[in-house]
BADREN-55716 format. One line per 3 residues: number of its first residue (from 1); their letters; for each residue x, y, z of N, C-alpha, C. Coordinates in steps of 0.2 Angstrom, whole numbers, plus 5000, padded with zeros to 4 digits. Atoms other than C-alpha are relative to their C-alpha. Layout:
// residues N
NUM = a = X,Y,Z,X,Y,Z,X,Y,Z; ...
***
This chain:
// residues 321
1 = xxx = 5003,4995,4999,5002,4999,5001,5003,5008,5000; 4996,4994,5000,5007,5016,4997,4996,5005,5004; 5004,4995,4995,4999,5031,5010,5002,5008,4995
4 = xxx = 5003,4993,5001,4995,5049,5002,4998,5006,5005; 5003,4996,4997,4992,5061,5015,5000,5009,4997; 5003,4992,5006,4982,5078,5009,4998,5000,4995
7 = xxx = 4998,5001,5006,4976,5068,4996,4994,5002,4997; 5007,4997,5004,4958,5078,4994,5003,5006,4997; 4997,4994,5000,4970,5092,4992,5003,5002,4992
10 = xxx = 4997,4998,5006,4978,5100,4976,5004,4995,4997; 4995,5003,5002,4994,5093,4975,5000,4992,5001; 5001,5007,5000,4988,5077,4983,4996,4997,4996
13 = xxx = 5005,5001,5006,4974,5074,4972,5004,4995,4993; 4997,5001,5007,4984,5075,4957,5007,4993,5000; 4995,5007,4998,4997,5062,4965,4998,4996,4998
16 = xxx = 5004,5007,5000,4985,5048,4968,4998,4999,4990; 5003,5002,5008,4978,5051,4948,5008,4998,4995; 4993,5003,5003,4997,5049,4945,5002,4992,5001
19 = xxx = 5000,5005,4997,4999,5033,4955,4997,4995,4994; 5005,5003,5002,4983,5027,4948,5003,5000,4991; 4997,4998,5011,4989,5032,4926,5006,4992,5004
22 = xxx = 4994,5007,5003,5005,5018,4932,4997,4995,5004; 5003,5004,4997,4994,5006,4940,5000,4997,5005; 5001,5002,4992,4993,5008,4957,4992,5003,5003
25 = xxx = 5007,5000,4996,4975,5005,4965,5000,5000,5007; 4999,5001,4992,4982,5002,4984,5003,5005,5002; 4998,4994,4998,4981,5018,4988,4997,5003,5006
28 = xxx = 5003,4997,4993,4978,5025,5007,5001,5006,4999; 5001,4992,4998,4972,5043,5006,4998,5000,5007; 5002,4998,4996,4971,5053,5020,5000,5006,5001
31 = xxx = 5002,4992,5000,4965,5068,5025,4996,5004,5004; 5006,4999,4994,4952,5078,5035,4997,5002,4994; 5004,5001,5005,4937,5074,5025,4993,5005,5001
34 = xxx = 5006,4995,4999,4925,5084,5033,4999,5006,4995; 5002,4993,5005,4930,5098,5022,4998,4998,4992; 5005,5006,5005,4916,5092,5008,5001,5007,4994
37 = xxx = 4999,4996,5007,4923,5106,4995,5006,4995,4996; 4995,5004,5002,4938,5094,4993,4997,4995,4997; 5003,5007,5000,4927,5079,4989,5001,5000,4993
40 = xxx = 5001,5003,5008,4926,5080,4970,5006,5001,4997; 4993,5001,5002,4946,5080,4970,4999,4992,4998; 4997,5009,4999,4945,5059,4974,4996,4999,4996
43 = xxx = 5007,5002,5001,4928,5057,4963,5003,4995,4993; 4997,5005,5006,4933,5043,4950,5008,4995,5002; 4992,5001,5000,4951,5039,4958,4999,4995,5002
46 = xxx = 5000,5008,4999,4955,5020,4963,5002,5002,5007; 4998,4999,4993,4958,5021,4981,4998,4994,5005; 5002,5005,4995,4958,5006,4995,4997,5001,5005
49 = xxx = 5004,4999,4993,4955,5015,5011,5000,5009,5001; 5000,4993,4996,4950,5032,5017,5003,5002,5007; 4997,4999,4992,4959,5037,5034,5000,5008,5001
52 = xxx = 5001,4992,4998,4955,5054,5043,5005,4999,5002; 4994,4995,4998,4969,5065,5047,5003,4995,5008; 4999,5000,4994,4968,5062,5065,5004,4993,5003
55 = xxx = 5001,5009,4999,4967,5043,5066,5008,4997,4996; 4996,5003,5003,4982,5041,5053,5006,4997,5006; 4994,5001,4996,4997,5038,5066,4996,4992,5003
58 = xxx = 5001,5009,4998,4988,5024,5074,4998,4994,4996; 5001,5003,5008,4983,5018,5057,5004,4997,4999; 4992,5003,5004,5000,5016,5052,5003,4995,5005
61 = xxx = 4998,5005,4996,5004,5009,5069,4999,4993,4999; 5003,5007,5001,4993,4994,5066,5001,4997,4994; 5003,5002,5009,4994,4994,5046,5010,4999,4998
64 = xxx = 4993,4999,5000,5015,4997,5045,5003,4994,4994; 4995,5004,5003,5021,4982,5039,4998,4997,4992; 5003,5000,5006,5008,4982,5022,5004,5007,4996
67 = xxx = 4998,4993,5004,5016,5000,5019,5005,5002,4995; 4994,4999,5004,5027,5003,5003,5005,5007,5003; 4996,4993,4999,5030,5022,5006,4994,5006,5003
70 = xxx = 5006,4996,4995,5022,5037,5017,5001,5007,4994; 4999,4994,5003,5020,5054,5005,4996,5004,5003; 5004,4993,4996,5015,5068,5015,5001,5007,4998
73 = xxx = 5002,4994,5004,5008,5082,5006,4994,5005,5005; 5005,4993,4999,4996,5089,5018,5002,5004,5006; 4996,4993,4994,4999,5104,5029,4995,5005,4999
76 = xxx = 5004,4994,5002,4992,5118,5031,5006,5006,4997; 4997,4998,5005,4997,5130,5019,4999,5007,4999; 5004,4993,4999,4989,5147,5022,5007,5007,5002
79 = xxx = 4994,4995,4998,5002,5161,5021,4998,5006,5004; 5000,4995,4997,4993,5173,5028,4996,4999,5007; 5002,5007,4992,4987,5161,5046,5006,5004,5002
82 = xxx = 4992,4997,4995,4998,5171,5059,5001,4996,5007; 4999,5005,4995,4992,5158,5072,5005,4994,5000; 4992,5008,5001,5009,5147,5073,4997,4995,5005
85 = xxx = 5000,5008,4998,5001,5135,5085,4997,4997,4996; 5003,5004,5003,4989,5130,5073,5007,4994,4993; 4994,5002,5004,5007,5128,5061,5003,4995,5002
88 = xxx = 4995,5005,4994,5016,5119,5077,4995,4993,4999; 5004,5006,5001,5003,5107,5076,4999,4996,4997; 5000,5004,5008,5000,5101,5058,5005,5000,4999
91 = xxx = 4992,5001,5003,5017,5106,5052,5004,4997,5003; 4995,5002,4997,5027,5102,5064,4999,4993,5003; 5002,5009,4996,5022,5088,5076,4998,4995,4996
94 = xxx = 5003,5006,5005,5011,5078,5065,5005,4999,4997; 4996,5001,5005,5024,5079,5052,5006,4995,5006; 4995,5003,4995,5038,5074,5067,4998,4992,5000
97 = xxx = 5003,5006,4999,5026,5061,5071,4999,4993,4995; 5002,5004,5006,5023,5051,5055,5009,4999,4999; 4996,5003,5000,5043,5052,5053,5002,4996,5006
100 = xxx = 4996,5005,4995,5047,5044,5068,4996,4994,4998; 5002,5006,5002,5035,5030,5065,5002,4997,4993; 4999,5002,5006,5041,5029,5046,5008,4996,5001
103 = xxx = 4992,5002,4999,5061,5027,5054,4998,4993,5004; 5000,5006,4996,5055,5015,5068,4998,4992,4993; 5002,5007,5004,5046,5003,5055,5003,4999,4992
106 = xxx = 4995,4999,5004,5059,5008,5040,4994,4999,4993; 5007,5000,5005,5044,5014,5028,5004,5007,4997; 4996,4995,5005,5052,5026,5015,4994,5006,5000
109 = xxx = 5004,4995,4999,5044,5043,5019,5004,5009,4995; 4997,4994,5005,5044,5059,5004,4993,5005,5004; 5006,4994,4996,5036,5076,5013,5001,5006,4996
112 = xxx = 5002,4994,5000,5031,5093,5007,5005,5005,5004; 4999,4997,4996,5042,5106,5013,4998,5008,4993; 5001,4994,5005,5042,5125,5003,5003,5005,5000
115 = xxx = 4993,4996,5000,5053,5137,4995,4996,5007,5004; 5001,4994,4995,5043,5150,5008,5005,4999,5003; 4993,4999,4995,5057,5145,5018,5005,5003,4998
118 = xxx = 4995,4997,5004,5069,5154,5006,4999,5008,5002; 5002,4993,4998,5060,5170,5013,5002,5006,4995; 4998,4995,5004,5069,5187,5003,5005,4996,4996
121 = xxx = 4994,5003,5004,5082,5173,4995,5006,5005,5003; 4993,4997,5000,5097,5181,5005,5005,4995,4999; 4995,5004,4998,5105,5165,5006,5000,5000,4992
124 = xxx = 5000,5002,5007,5100,5163,4987,4994,4992,5001; 5003,5006,4999,5090,5148,4982,5001,4993,4997; 4996,5005,5001,5100,5134,4982,5000,4994,5005
127 = xxx = 5000,5005,4994,5097,5117,4990,5005,4996,5003; 4995,5002,4999,5110,5117,4997,4999,5000,5007; 5004,5001,4993,5108,5108,5015,5005,5004,5005
130 = xxx = 4993,4996,4996,5124,5117,5023,4995,5009,5001; 5002,4992,5002,5114,5135,5020,4991,4999,5003; 5009,5001,4996,5095,5127,5027,5000,5004,5005
133 = xxx = 5001,4996,4995,5098,5132,5045,5002,5011,4999; 5000,4994,5000,5103,5151,5038,4992,5003,4999; 5006,5000,5003,5086,5152,5031,4997,5005,5003
136 = xxx = 5006,4995,4995,5074,5166,5036,4994,5002,4998; 5007,4999,5005,5055,5164,5030,4997,5006,5002; 5004,4993,5002,5044,5179,5029,4992,4998,5005
139 = xxx = 5007,5001,4998,5028,5170,5038,4999,4995,5002; 5000,5005,4993,5023,5158,5053,5000,4993,4994; 5000,5008,5004,5018,5145,5037,5006,4998,4996
142 = xxx = 4996,5002,5002,5036,5147,5029,5005,4997,5005; 4998,4999,4995,5043,5147,5047,5000,4990,5002; 5001,5008,4997,5035,5129,5053,5005,4995,4993
145 = xxx = 4995,5002,5003,5043,5123,5036,5008,4999,5000; 4991,5001,4999,5059,5128,5039,5001,4996,5008; 4998,5003,4994,5059,5122,5057,5000,4992,5000
148 = xxx = 4997,5005,5001,5056,5105,5052,5004,4997,4994; 4993,5000,5006,5068,5105,5038,5006,4999,5003; 4994,4998,4993,5081,5110,5052,4998,4995,5004
151 = xxx = 4998,5006,4998,5075,5096,5062,5002,4995,4997; 5001,5006,5003,5075,5082,5049,5007,4999,4999; 4994,5002,5004,5093,5086,5043,5003,4998,5009
154 = xxx = 4996,5000,4993,5098,5084,5064,5001,4991,5002; 5003,5005,4997,5090,5068,5065,5005,4994,4998; 4996,5008,5001,5100,5051,5067,4998,4994,4998
157 = xxx = 5003,5004,5004,5086,5040,5066,4995,5003,4995; 5004,4998,5005,5079,5042,5050,4997,4995,4996; 5003,5005,5004,5068,5032,5037,5005,4999,4995
160 = xxx = 4994,5006,5002,5078,5020,5026,5000,5007,4993; 5000,4994,5004,5074,5032,5012,4993,5007,5002; 5005,4994,5000,5066,5053,5014,5005,5003,4997
163 = xxx = 4999,4996,5004,5066,5065,5005,4994,5007,5001; 5004,4994,5001,5060,5085,5007,4999,5005,4996; 4998,4996,5005,5055,5094,4993,4997,5008,4999
166 = xxx = 5000,4995,4998,5054,5112,4994,4994,5002,4993; 5003,4996,5005,5039,5117,4983,5000,5006,4997; 4999,4991,5001,5039,5134,4974,4993,5000,4997
169 = xxx = 5007,4998,4999,5024,5141,4965,4997,4995,4995; 5005,5002,5001,5012,5128,4962,4996,5002,4997; 5006,4998,5003,4998,5129,4948,4998,4994,4997
172 = xxx = 5004,5007,5004,4984,5117,4940,4994,4998,5002; 5006,5002,4996,4969,5107,4941,4999,4998,5006; 5002,5002,4995,4962,5102,4957,5001,5005,5005
175 = xxx = 4998,4997,4996,4966,5116,4966,4993,5007,5000; 5008,4995,5001,4945,5126,4965,5001,5001,5004; 5002,4997,4994,4944,5125,4984,5005,5003,5004
178 = xxx = 4993,4997,4996,4961,5134,4988,4996,5008,5003; 5002,4992,4999,4951,5152,4989,5005,5005,4999; 4994,4994,5000,4964,5166,4992,5009,4997,4999
181 = xxx = 4994,5002,5001,4979,5154,4992,5000,4995,4992; 5000,5002,5005,4973,5148,4974,5007,5001,4996; 4995,5000,5003,4986,5149,4960,4998,5009,4996
184 = xxx = 5000,4995,5003,4988,5166,4952,4995,5001,4993; 5003,5003,5007,4983,5159,4936,4992,4998,5000; 5006,5004,4999,4966,5151,4943,4996,5007,5001
187 = xxx = 5003,4993,4999,4962,5169,4948,5000,5002,4995; 5001,4996,5005,4965,5177,4933,4997,4998,4996; 5003,5002,5002,4956,5166,4924,4994,5001,5000
190 = xxx = 5004,4999,4998,4941,5169,4934,4999,5007,4997; 5000,4993,5002,4943,5187,4932,5002,5001,4993; 5001,4998,5008,4945,5186,4914,4994,4997,4999
193 = xxx = 5005,5002,5000,4929,5178,4914,4994,5002,5000; 5005,4995,4998,4919,5190,4924,5001,5006,4998; 5000,4994,5001,4927,5205,4921,5003,5003,4993
196 = xxx = 4999,4999,5005,4936,5204,4905,5006,5002,5002; 4994,4997,4998,4953,5210,4913,5002,4996,5006; 4993,5003,4995,4966,5203,4927,5003,5007,5002
199 = xxx = 4997,4996,4994,4971,5212,4941,5007,4997,5004; 4993,5001,4997,4989,5212,4947,5004,5005,5006; 4997,4994,4995,4999,5218,4961,5003,5005,4997
202 = xxx = 4999,4994,5001,5005,5235,4959,5009,4998,5003; 4993,4999,4997,5026,5234,4963,5003,5008,5007; 5000,4994,4993,5031,5242,4980,5008,5000,5000
205 = xxx = 4992,5000,4999,5051,5240,4976,5002,5001,4992; 4998,4999,5005,5060,5249,4966,5004,4998,4995; 4996,5003,5004,5070,5237,4956,4996,4996,4995
208 = xxx = 5001,5004,5006,5055,5229,4948,4993,5005,4998; 5005,4996,5005,5041,5237,4935,4993,4996,5005; 5006,5003,4999,5022,5233,4940,5000,4993,4996
211 = xxx = 5001,5006,5004,5020,5216,4935,5006,4997,4998; 4995,5001,5001,5039,5214,4935,5003,4994,5003; 4996,5002,4994,5041,5204,4950,5000,4993,4996
214 = xxx = 4996,5007,5004,5048,5185,4946,4998,4995,5004; 5000,5006,4995,5042,5168,4954,5001,4994,4993; 4997,5007,5004,5047,5151,4948,4991,4995,5000
217 = xxx = 5006,5001,5002,5030,5144,4942,5000,4992,4998; 4999,5008,5002,5029,5125,4941,4995,4996,4999; 5004,5004,5002,5015,5115,4934,4998,4992,5004
220 = xxx = 5001,5005,4993,5006,5101,4947,5004,4994,4995; 4997,5005,5003,5008,5089,4932,5009,4997,5001; 4992,5002,4998,5030,5090,4934,4999,4999,5007
223 = xxx = 4998,5001,4993,5028,5092,4953,5000,4990,5000; 5001,5006,4997,5021,5072,4955,5001,4995,4992; 4995,5004,5006,5030,5067,4939,5007,5000,5007
226 = xxx = 4996,5001,4997,5045,5071,4950,5000,4996,5008; 5000,5004,4994,5038,5063,4967,5001,4993,4996; 5000,5006,4999,5033,5048,4958,5009,4996,4997
229 = xxx = 4993,5003,5004,5051,5046,4948,5004,5001,5010; 4997,5002,4996,5058,5049,4968,4997,4992,5005; 5003,5009,4996,5046,5033,4975,5003,4996,4997
232 = xxx = 4996,5006,5004,5054,5023,4961,5006,4998,5001; 4994,4998,5000,5071,5027,4961,5003,5001,5008; 4997,5000,4993,5075,5030,4978,5008,5003,5001
235 = xxx = 4994,5000,5000,5089,5042,4976,5004,5005,5008; 4997,4997,4993,5100,5052,4990,4995,5001,5004; 5005,4997,4994,5090,5055,5006,5004,5009,4998
238 = xxx = 4999,4991,4999,5089,5076,5009,4995,5002,4997; 5003,4995,5001,5080,5091,5002,5000,5002,4995; 4999,4997,5009,5077,5095,4984,4994,5006,5002
241 = xxx = 5004,4996,5004,5071,5110,4976,4993,4995,4995; 5004,5001,5004,5056,5108,4966,4996,5005,4998; 5005,4997,5002,5051,5120,4955,5002,4999,4991
244 = xxx = 4998,5003,5007,5054,5124,4934,5006,4999,5001; 4994,4998,5001,5071,5131,4937,4998,5006,4997; 5002,4994,5004,5064,5146,4926,4997,5005,5004
247 = xxx = 5004,4996,5000,5058,5162,4934,4998,5004,4997; 5004,4996,5005,5044,5172,4925,4996,5004,5004; 5003,4995,4996,5036,5187,4928,4992,5000,4999
250 = xxx = 5007,5000,5000,5016,5189,4933,4998,5005,4993; 5003,5000,5007,5014,5198,4916,5000,4994,4995; 4999,5008,5005,5019,5182,4907,4996,4995,5002
253 = xxx = 5005,5005,4996,5009,5173,4918,4993,5004,4997; 5007,4997,5002,4993,5185,4913,4999,4999,4994; 4997,5000,5007,5000,5185,4896,4997,4993,4998
256 = xxx = 5001,5008,5000,4999,5167,4894,4993,4995,5003; 5007,5000,4999,4981,5167,4902,4995,5001,4994; 5003,4999,5002,4974,5177,4892,5001,4996,4991
259 = xxx = 4999,5004,5006,4982,5169,4877,4997,4993,4999; 5004,5004,5001,4975,5153,4880,4994,5000,5001; 5007,4997,5000,4957,5161,4882,4999,5003,4992
262 = xxx = 5002,4996,5005,4960,5168,4865,4999,5008,5000; 5002,4994,5000,4960,5184,4871,5006,5008,5001; 4996,4995,4999,4967,5202,4871,5003,5001,5006
265 = xxx = 4998,5000,4992,4977,5205,4887,4996,5008,5001; 5002,4993,4999,4968,5220,4896,5003,4997,5010; 4995,5003,4996,4978,5221,4912,5000,5007,5007
268 = xxx = 4998,4993,4996,4977,5233,4929,5001,4998,5006; 4995,5001,4996,4987,5235,4943,4999,5003,5007; 5003,4996,4993,4981,5237,4963,5007,5000,5005
271 = xxx = 4992,5001,4995,4993,5238,4978,5000,4993,5002; 5000,5006,4995,4997,5223,4986,4997,5003,5009; 5006,5000,4994,4986,5220,5002,5006,5004,5005
274 = xxx = 4997,4997,4994,4995,5229,5017,5003,4992,5006; 4995,5004,4997,4996,5213,5028,5004,4995,4996; 4993,5005,5003,5007,5203,5016,5004,5004,4997
277 = xxx = 4997,4999,5003,5016,5217,5008,5007,5001,5002; 4992,4999,4994,5033,5219,5021,5001,4992,4999; 4998,5007,4998,5032,5198,5018,5001,4998,4992
280 = xxx = 5002,5001,5010,5029,5200,4997,5009,4998,4998; 4994,5001,5004,5043,5190,4988,5001,5003,4993; 4998,4997,5008,5050,5198,4971,5003,4996,4997
283 = xxx = 4999,5006,5003,5059,5184,4966,5001,4993,5003; 5000,5008,4996,5059,5166,4968,5002,4996,4993; 5000,5004,5007,5069,5153,4955,5004,4994,5004
286 = xxx = 4997,5005,4995,5074,5136,4962,5004,4998,4995; 4996,5004,5002,5089,5128,4958,5000,4993,5000; 5001,5006,5001,5088,5112,4952,5004,4995,4995
289 = xxx = 4992,5006,5002,5106,5102,4948,5000,4994,5004; 5001,5007,4994,5103,5093,4964,4995,4997,4997; 5005,5006,5001,5087,5083,4958,5005,4999,4992
292 = xxx = 4996,5004,5008,5095,5082,4938,5005,4996,5003; 4992,5005,5000,5112,5076,4945,4997,4991,5004; 5003,5007,4999,5100,5062,4953,4998,4995,4995
295 = xxx = 5003,5005,5007,5097,5055,4935,4994,5002,4996; 5007,4996,5003,5081,5066,4933,4999,5003,4995; 4999,4997,5006,5078,5069,4915,4994,5003,4996
298 = xxx = 5007,4998,5004,5060,5074,4912,5000,5008,4997; 5001,4993,4999,5058,5091,4904,4993,5003,5004; 5004,4998,4996,5051,5103,4914,4992,5005,4995
301 = xxx = 5004,4998,5006,5033,5109,4905,5000,5008,5000; 4998,4992,5001,5036,5129,4899,4992,5003,5003; 5007,4996,5000,5023,5142,4907,4995,5000,4996
304 = xxx = 5005,5000,5005,5015,5145,4891,4996,4994,4999; 5005,5006,5001,5010,5128,4888,4997,4996,5007; 5005,5002,4993,5006,5123,4907,4994,5005,5003
307 = xxx = 5005,4994,4998,4994,5140,4908,4995,4994,4994; 5007,5003,5005,4986,5132,4891,4999,4993,5001; 5003,5006,4999,4984,5114,4896,4993,5002,5006
310 = xxx = 5004,4998,4994,4977,5121,4913,4993,5005,4998; 5008,4995,5001,4964,5135,4907,4996,4994,4994; 5005,5004,5004,4958,5124,4890,4998,4994,5003
313 = xxx = 5002,5006,4998,4957,5107,4898,4997,4998,5006; 5003,5000,4992,4954,5109,4917,4993,5008,5001; 5003,4993,4998,4947,5129,4920,4994,4998,4996
316 = xxx = 5007,4998,5007,4936,5129,4903,4993,4996,5001; 5006,5004,4998,4927,5114,4909,4999,4998,5008; 5001,4999,4994,4928,5115,4926,4999,4992,5003
319 = xxx = 4999,5006,4998,4934,5097,4927,5008,4998,5003; 4994,5001,4993,4947,5088,4939,5005,4996,4996; 4995,5004,5002,4965,5080,4936,4998,4993,5002
***
């Protein structure tokens, strides 16, 4: 059996699809299934059992002998949440418990970290583990991921295989339920449909023009391809970046969304909300050499190709991956 936590969420549900497409139906899906807005993400997928998030540790202690891997995607990911106790419970203590159980029972463990750990990028965006303790995240979410990464690197007792993945700006199908935390592409599509235009944050940094803020946007299909590769090949343990490796502007993103809808771009700039303005990243770009050196050879989807696929196959038809 393969366990995927956060399986009803965005990346988790796409990962279930990836495993199903490769002949795996023995999937144990773990999530908070009381959140009905995510239920559609698992419709039609082949799964063996649903386990409630709060019951999973006990379930694992009973069934560990049959588990081939735990892929821990579940987390509290709201970057505008400032109650650190929520993150401490769900992103740190919960993940430590799963790590410890996988260590005791020799179960491979892959978990989701985040590029939010890089903060303003003072140390760059290279997944050099000697630099990880120096990183300074900008919000409690990023801090919670940073705390766990540092803790993981300090452990002497580890799962036989473990990788932490610093996700950059992931976009794609199955993020309908994420509200404000959904990708800019999701919001741009809906704004174009409703108003014929896209609103982007104005730059409040002298080095960047309005819309010239840069992010590493990575298509969710690439993300699940990498996770499946790690599951199969079991490369060197450690923490890896997972982005496209190429920073693109929000203007590029907006223009790609208009192009996918075959419409002329109409873009309006608005002030960045005050609650996130001083914590706003103006540039992120994953250094991907570490993953590539493990033997990963699949090309990453360009922003234009990814947006076109997402808009035309999924958003335009309200379908799921």
